[in-house]
N, C-alpha and C positions, 0 to 999 in steps of 0.2 A: 353373259359375262362367265357362266356355269358353264357352259356349251364349251366357248373360246377355249378355257381354260382344262379342258378335258380331251379338245383335239389336240393343245398344245403338248400335253403330257403320252399322247398316244394311248391314250384310257379307251378304255371298250366295255359293253357291258350293259347293265337297266339302265345306270344312269342318262348314256348317251342315247336311247333308243328312248326315253322320258323328253330329254332336250331335244330333240326333234318332232317329235308328235307335238311339245308344246307349241315349236315355231309354226309348225303345218297347222295347227288348229286358232292360232291368232292369225295367221296370213288369211284365213278363209271367215272368223267372226270378227276381226278388229273392225273393219269396214261399218258393220252391221250394228254392233252392240256397243262401240265406243264411239268412234266418227260421227257416226249419223244422232246421236242421241246429243252427243257436245254441240253440234252443232246446229241440231235443232232448237238447243238451249240458247246458245248465242244469238240467233235469229229472234227467238221470240223475249230475248231481254232487250232487242234493239228497238222490239216493238212497243213497249211500254214503257220504256226508258223515257223520262222528261227534259226535251229537248228545248229549252227555255234561249230565246234570244236574248241579245242586249236589249233595254228598255231606250226608244228614241228620246224618253225626257233625261235619261241618264248622259245619252250620247251628247243632248245638244250642250249638257252642263259642264260634260268634262272638254267640247268643245271652246267653250266660250270661257271658261277656266285657262285650257291653255295658251287661247289668242292672247289675251287681260295679262297673262304673266311674262309671255314674252316681248310684250308690248313695254310693261312696267319695269322689267326687271336691267336691273345695270347693269353694262356690258362691258366689265372689269374681271380682272382674271381671277380673283377672290371668286365669284359665281360663276366660273367656269364649268366646275361638273353638273352644277343644276341647272344652265343654257344647254348644256348636252344634252341632258337626258330630256329636259322640253321639246328642243329640236326634233329628237329622236323620234318622240310619243306623237307629237304632232303632224311630223309626216306618217306614221305609221297609220294610224287615224284617216288623216285624209284622202289617203291613196289606200287603204286595205289591204296593206302589203304584208305578206309572209314577215316573223319577227326578225326569222334568221335572215331574208333578203337588205333588212334595214340596218342590220347590224354591219356585216362585211362592205360597204360601200366604202370605196377606198377614196383619198384624196384624188387622184388621176379623174376618178368617175365624176367628181362634183365640178374640179376646173374644166371640165370638158362639156358640163352641160348645155344646153343650146336654149340662146337666147333669140335668134332669126330664126326667120322660115328658109325650107326651099323654095325654086323658083315656080312649083306647083302649087305650093301650100298659099304661097302669094296669091296667085293667080284665083283661088279659092275663097281666098280670105275679102275681096272682093264686094262678096255679098253677105258678111257678115252683118248682124243686128251691133247696135251700138254696145247692149251689155256683152256678147260673145265678144266683141274685138277688143272690148276692157278686160277681159277673161287672157284674150291672145297675149297683151301686151303686158300685163301685171305677173302672167307665171311665167316660168324656165319648166327646161325638162329634162331628168338625167336619163340617163340605161345604164343599168344596172345588170348583173347576172342572178336569174331567176331558177328554178325548181328545173332540173333538167338539165340547165346550163344554158338555156333560152334566153334571149335576152328581153329585159321587163320594165316599162318605165314608170319612173318615179317625179310627178308632177311636184313643186316646187310654188306653195302661193307666197302670196306677196308680204304677209305678216312674219314670214318664216326666211324672208332671204339676208335681213340684215343679221339675226343670231349666227344664223350658218356662215356668212363672211367671219363674222368673228371668230368661230370655233377652229374655221379652219384657216387663219391668220398663222404665220408663220410664226412672229413675235408673241401674237395672244399663246399660241402652245407653248413655247418656250418657257414665256412667264408663268404658265399654270404647272411648271414641272412634267408636260409633256414631254418622252421622248422625239430628239427627233428622228427615230429611225421608225417610229410608232406610222404605218402607213394610212391607217382606218381614219374615216371622219368623223367619227363618234369613239373617240379612244378614252382608254382607263388609264393609270398611272404606268403600267407596264407595257407591255409591246401590244396587248390586245385591243379589245372595244367590250365599251359597255352592254349589257343584254338588254334588250328592247324590251324584254318582259317585264324586268324589274322595273324599269322606265316606266312602264306602263301602268305598273300598280302603283307605284309610290305617288303618281298621279290620281290615279281612281281613290285613292286614300284620304288625300288634300283636299278632295273636294266633297268628300263625303255623299256618296251616290247612293240612291236606295239598294242594288243590285251589282255593286262592283264586282261580284264571281263569275258572272256574265259577259264581262268586257275580257276578251282575251284577239289574238288575233287572228285566228281560225273563226270566231264566234261573230266578230265582225266581219269576214268576208260572207258568213253563211247567210249573215243579215242585210248584206248589200244583194247577194242572188235572192233573196227570197222575197224579196220590197221589189226585185226587179220586175215581179209577175205582176205587179199592180201599176205599172206604168206603160203606156202604149209604144214599147221598144217596137220597130222592125228589126226583121233580119239580119240589115247590114248594122246596126245603133247595139243589136246584140252579141254580134261577132265582136265591135269593139270594145264591149265591157269584157266577153270573156279574154279576149287579146290582152288588156289592162291586169285582168285579175293574175294571167297567166296559166289559163288552164283551157281546154280545150271547150266544146260546149257537152259531149256527153259527162264530163266531171262535171260540169256546173249543173246541167238537169239533177244528175245521179246522187253527188256525192256534200253538194253544198247548197243546193235549194230547197227547202222544204216547201210544202202546200200551206198556202193560207187558210187558216180558218174561214174568214171572211168570205173568199172565196168557194171556198166549200158551202159555207150557209146561204149563200147569196144566188151566185150565177149558176155553179152545177146543180142547185136543189131547184130552180127555174127548169134547167133543162129536162131533168127527172119526172120533175110531176107534167111539164108538157107532153111527155112520152107515157108516165101513168092516163093521164085524160086524153089520151087520142086528141092532143092541141095540134097534132104535126103540123097539118095541113095548112091551118088556121095562119100560124106564124111562123109559113114557111119561106124562108129568104133574110129571116128579121134575125139580127145578133141580141146575142142574150143580153145588152143595154136594153135593148128595145122592145123584148117582151116586157107585156103589163101584165100581172096576174092578180090585180087587184080586188076583180070581182068573185075569185078562186079563192085565194087568201084568205079572206075577210067578206062578210054577206052585205046585202043590202041595208038589213037591221043595222050593220055594226060600222055607221059610215065615218063618225066621229072616232073610231077607235082607228078606223082606217086611213084616214088623213095623217094621226100620226105615225102609222104604220109608212106609208108613204111619205114623209119628209124623211125619214131614217131611211127609206130607199135610195131617195134625190139624195142623199147626202152624199154616199158611195158612186156616183152617177158616171165619176170620170173614171171609176177604177176598169182596167182590163184586164183583158184574159194575156196565159201569156203571150211572149211576144214571138215567137217561133209558128203562132196561128193566126197571127193579125198581117193586115195590108194594110198600106198608107193610102186612104182616102182623099186625102185633101190633093188637087191639084195646084200645081204649080209649087211645089214646096220642095227646096234644093235636094238633091239629089249625089251626095257624096258618093255614091257604093261603085260610081264609077272610077273611082282611083284606085288603081290596081299595087297590091303588096308585092306580088309577084317578079321576084329580080330575075334581069335580064342575064344570059349568060355569059360567061365569061367570053372572050373573044381571045383563041389561040393562036400567038404570033410565032412564026420560026423565028429560030435562035438568032443573033443578028452577030456578025464577026466582031471583036472588038478595036475600039481605034485607039491610036494612040493620042491622048490628049497633047495638046498644046503647053507647056510651061507658062504660067502668068504670073505677074508678081501679085503678090498680097496687097490686097485694099485694105486699109485701116476702117474700122469706124469711127462714122463723124460723129460729134456734137448731138446732130438732129437726127440721126440713125437711134442713137443710145435713145435719146428723149421720144423717138416715137413708138421704141422698141418697151418702153417704161410704161407707155398709156394705151396699146394695146396688147399686152401683155401682164395687164397690172393684176390679174385674179391668179396666174401663174407664179408672180416676183411675189407674191404677198403669200401665198401659200407653198412656196420652195418648190414647186411643181416644175418637171419640164415638158413642154408643150410637145406635142408630135405633129405630125406634118397634117393634119387637115385644119389645126390652130393655125399655124404659119400661112396656110395658103390662105387662110381669112384675114391675117393681120396683112398680108400682102393686098388684097385686091383693095379692104378697109384706105393702107398707104397711098394706093394706086388714085383712087376717088377722090382722095383729099389734098392731091398733089404733093406727097410727099416722097420718100428716096429710100427705103427699103424694098419696097418693092421693084427696084433696078436689080435688086440681086437675086442672080438666078439660080445658087446654090443652098436648097431650104437647109440643108444640115450645117453652114454654116449659120442660118438664123436660130437655129436650136441651139448648138453650142455655146453661142453668144449667151444668149437666157439662163443657159447654165449654169454659166460662169458668173454671171450677175447674179443667181441665186447664193453661192458658194463665196460671194464676195465677203 
């Protein structure tokens, strides 16, 4: 600042020379004497920083509390804000989503949630087990905007479907004092949304957890990334998990996943001992789970103590290495990796000359058609949202399958316009 002032006033002399010397010295030594030391201190703090993840017992207790509250809470306008916060927290805990992604979910995204399957999914669903089929039919799927603008999924479990329909209902929102201009699924009494962080903390305080301060949206994502090491996830399943969480595999490994102390002290220790005792040839071709170091860990004179340690090792026998290094050894296991997620390139068509449309007489809506719209577009009519093209195409398909009337209308815009008018009556 001093040098800038001297330059503006066109002053010269010793002060200007001192300022130039100081700037040159700073450019030469700043990176060594300040930047490097500061970076080293920050790295050291990161190493010694305690990274406590949420307690599994606390997560279980909080989940049971949320489910019981949603089941027992009376769906009346006086309880609207409580149900609003409980639904938001339940979805965040269930999906391990970032808090900001849950806050800005719109009514349009909720109304466009998917309940049915694509043709490819239906062909794969035939091979599902009974439990997997139940999960498929009992849950719905929303797609919302994630970090960086990428679309991320939000799974809607069975226990939260009714409460979500309640808070999205146009009549309920009006009775609860929510403005009609508020477009968010989790609204406040103004034109914005309730904070997911506040909803989570209220729920944590209500069920009296051991360490409620450990439960945050980021900590829950780290918890999921860390525990995924202990499960036998192949590379395709790990890719599914990363896509659900909304980040890449490098970010998953470097930013979220923490090394499990159990893996270090059990499996990595086995590997180190095999190398130190020159037993590589003896255990060649075996996985870390199959290597038995019982005679080395404790001698023949300590068989009784050895049996106790052996039971401890057996209790964690099902734990596996990180999924990136594992392979699927089970023959006959269904392989869903063949389903490619790459989109086909759009076909570019040459522009066609516009033809004059023939004048047609206006076709009035019959009572049968209106009743069909009320049936197939109930979600949009209840929430006061105007559907888009995919939803109207789906309604037409259902009408054709059931021998209805609206599928005969070729102009989708008229269907959309009719539902919009019904919403504003």
